[in-house]
N, C-alpha and C positions, 0 to 999 in steps of 0.2 A: 567484437573482432568477427570479420565475417568468414564463413566456414562456405562458403562458396560462393562461385561469379562468374559471370557468363556474359561477352557482350556479341549480338549479333549485328551485322553491318552487308548493306548490299553491294557484293565485290564481284564486277563481269557480268551485270545483271543477275546476280544472284542471291537469294539470304545464306548469308556466309557465316557461319561462328569462329571471329575471329580473336578471341580469348576466351579460355575455359579451366579453370581453378578452385578444389575442392579441398575439404580435408576435414579426416576423425572426426564429425561417425557419419559426415555427408557424399554420397558420391554421384557424380552423372554418367549415363551410358547415352551418347548419342548419336543414333545409329546411321547410316551414311543415306538409307533410301529409305523411307515410307511410302507408301502406296503410288504412284502414277510418277515416275518421273520425270515428265511434262509439268508437274505441280513444284513452286515455288516456297518451300516450308519447311524450317528446321523442327525436328521433334527431340527436348529433355525429357530422360528419365531420370528424374530424382528420386534416390534411396539410401537407407541409410545402412549402416554396417547392423549386421542382428536383425536385420526385419523389421525394428521397430522404434523406439525412439524412449531413452530408458531413463527412470527419474532423474531428474538435473542435466539432461543436455541441457545445448541451447543452441539453436542450430540457425544462422543469419546468412541468408541466398542475399545475389543483388543481380537485379539483370538487367539488361540498356538492349533494346530494342528497336535500331535506325529506323532513318526513313524509309517505307517502303517494304520494308522486312514480316516476314508473318513465321512468328514462333508459335511453337505449341510446347507446355510444359506440364509435363503428366505423373503419372505412376506406377507400378509394376505391380501392385495391388492395395489392397487397403493400408494407411496408415496406422498400427497397431504403436500406444501408449499403455509402457510396462506399468506394474503395479507402482505406488510409488511408495520410496523406500523415507525414511529420517521424514515424510510432511513436504519432501522437496517437490517442487515444478519441474516440467520439463516443458521447452518453449520451442517456437517456429518463428524467424520472421524474416516473410518477402517483400525488398522493397525494388519495383520495378518500372523505370521507366523506356515508354512506348514513342518513336515517333510518330511523323506526320505521315500519313498513310500505312501505318503498320500497323498490324492487329501481331495481338499476344492471348492467346489461348492460357488460362489454368483449368483444365480439367482433370483432376486428381480422384484415386478412388477415392471413398469416406472415410474420413476420421476413428477408428474401435480402439474405445479409453477403456484399456483392466479395468477388475473392482480394484480401487481407491486413488486409482492413475487419477492424477493431478497434471494439467494440458492449459497453457494458452498458447494462442496464436496469430500475431498479426500482419497482416495485408496493405499494403500501401502501394499505389499508384500512381505515375505522373501521366498527364495524355498530354496531347495537342489538341487542339478541337477537330482534329479528323483523323486523330485517332481512333482506335477500333479494341475492342476490349472482350472477352468470355469470360466470367469467372464463377467456376461451381467449388460451391463450398460447403459440405457435407459431411452429416454426425449417422453415425447407429446408439444403437443401446447399448451397444457393447456384445461379448462374447456367447451366443444364444447354448449354441452346445452346453456347455461349460454353466447355465443357470444363473449366468451375469446378463442383468437389464436394469440399464439406467445407475449400473452399483458404485460408479467415479464417483470420485470427491467433486473434481472440479474441471468444467472445462468453459474458456474461454475464448472465441476468435471474433477480429475485428479484421475490417475490412474499410478503407479509406482511399477515395480518389478524388484526386487534386487535379484542375482543370489550370494550365501552362503556369505552370509554378505551384504556387500555395492557395488558389482560391479556391477553396473548397468546394466538389461535384456530388461526394454522396461519402454519407457517412454514415457505421450501421458497425453493431455490437450485438451481441448474442450471449452472455453470460448464464451456463446451468451452474450451479452449485447447491450440494446436503443442507439441506436446514432445520432446524431443531421442534420446526413444525410439523414441516411432509419433507417425505424425499422428493428428488425426484421422476422418480418412477411413479408417485402418487401424481403426480402434476403434471406425469406425460399420460399418463392409464394406457392405453393401448397402444399407443401409438410408437414406432419404433426407430423411425429416422426422420433427421430434420436438415433443411437443404433448404440452397438458397442459391439460384443464379441471375446472375446479372449480363447484360448484354448492350453491353456501347456501342457508340458509332455509326458510322452508313454499311458497312458491312455488313452489320448485323442486322440493318431494316427489314429486310424480307423474314430473319427470323423473327423478330421483336413481335411483327404483327400478326406471323401467324401462332405463334406461343398464347400471345395477345387473347386471340381466334381462340382457341381449343383452351384454354382458360375459363375462357367465358359458358362455353357451351357446356364443358366438363360440370364445369362447378352450377348449373343452372337443372343436371338434371341429376345431379346427387342432391340437392336440397330445395329437388321441386314438392312442393303440397299438397294434398289433395286438399282441395277446394271447400271440403266437409269438415276437415282438419286445420285450421290456421294454428300451422306450429312457427317458432321464429328458425329452425336450424332442422337438419334431417331429416331422414322419413321416418314413419310409424309403420312398427311391422304389427302381424296380426294379432296381436296382445297391445297392442295401441302405447307401445312405451317406446321411447325417441332411442334412434340406431343410430353409430356415430358412421359418416362415412370414414372407408379405409385411404382413403384417400383424399386432401384436401391443397389445397392448390388458389395463391392467389397472387397479382397483377396487379403493377404502378408504376408509372410514370416518370421519370427525375431529371434534373435539368433542364439546360433552357430548351425552349420549344422541344419537352420529349425526346430529348437525345439518348435517354437511357430509360428503359424496363429491369427489374428485379421482380424476379418468382421466387415467392417465397413458402414452400411444400411441408406440410407432417404425414407422415405416409406407416404404418402397419408391417408391409414389406420391405426391405433392400429392394427386392426384386422387382419393385411397381417403382420405385422412381429410376430405376436402372431403364425400365421400360418407355418409360416419363423421355428422357434426355436422348437413348438412344433415337424415340422417336421424333424431338423436337429438335434434335441440331445433327437430322440425316442431312439437312438441305447445305451444308458446311464442307462435305467430301472435297468439293472441285476445288475448294480453298485449304483445306487444310492434310489432303493426301488421302486419308481415310473417315469414314464416320467415325465421330466423336462415341466413345461407349460402344462400341460395333459389339455383337458377341462373337468369340473365337473359333 
């Protein structure tokens, strides 16, 4: 059963919320103005009572973005997933339809799972041939100040994009689960953040080109090897040991004629991912009213 629903339609030439519904534990905040008054965009802040998701919670949200509308779905802070009680898993489901020429930007702060937490989220997007979509989906290793690093029991995130109904365009899932042989922390080593950025549609073309070039240049520098020591990855330090880059990123295209780009990131600090997002998404300010992940 839905715990939230928002419909955005074009009324009087402007993107307008025509329906908004939410119930416990979900709440929407829709400010009347974000950024320049000349920008045609609706911002939706999604939050939960108590500042996080409690063991056993099930949140289901439905978005409809009408033709030609621009909408941003974001959060006020990281999504905290509290410890699991009686091995219960909490879940979030988002289903969104994006109309012709419309733009939906899903740009939350990262998910932070507490020790023993179990969390599953699924996001399904249905787009038209000329829809535009930005998705940022990311997770941190936990509460570092409490000594928690990858201490949760389960994290699963699924992102599906379907074109013109049920034609699969992008299908992706990430699963992090404590194992009997190795823990998540051992598998992740020194990396504390995993992130994925999806860019789709004609309005994202400039950002797609920019981020592909940036990642190519960045990783060429990160993984450059001295000609005297040919090794497959990383740099050689003074002790001739292989060192891991603090920030790793990759880009790949998907869909007909490469209409979409997905960026995958593993980083040692949350701040480095914020900086990446701020820099790479800065050019979207004219469309979204303000730059995503701008410093407060």
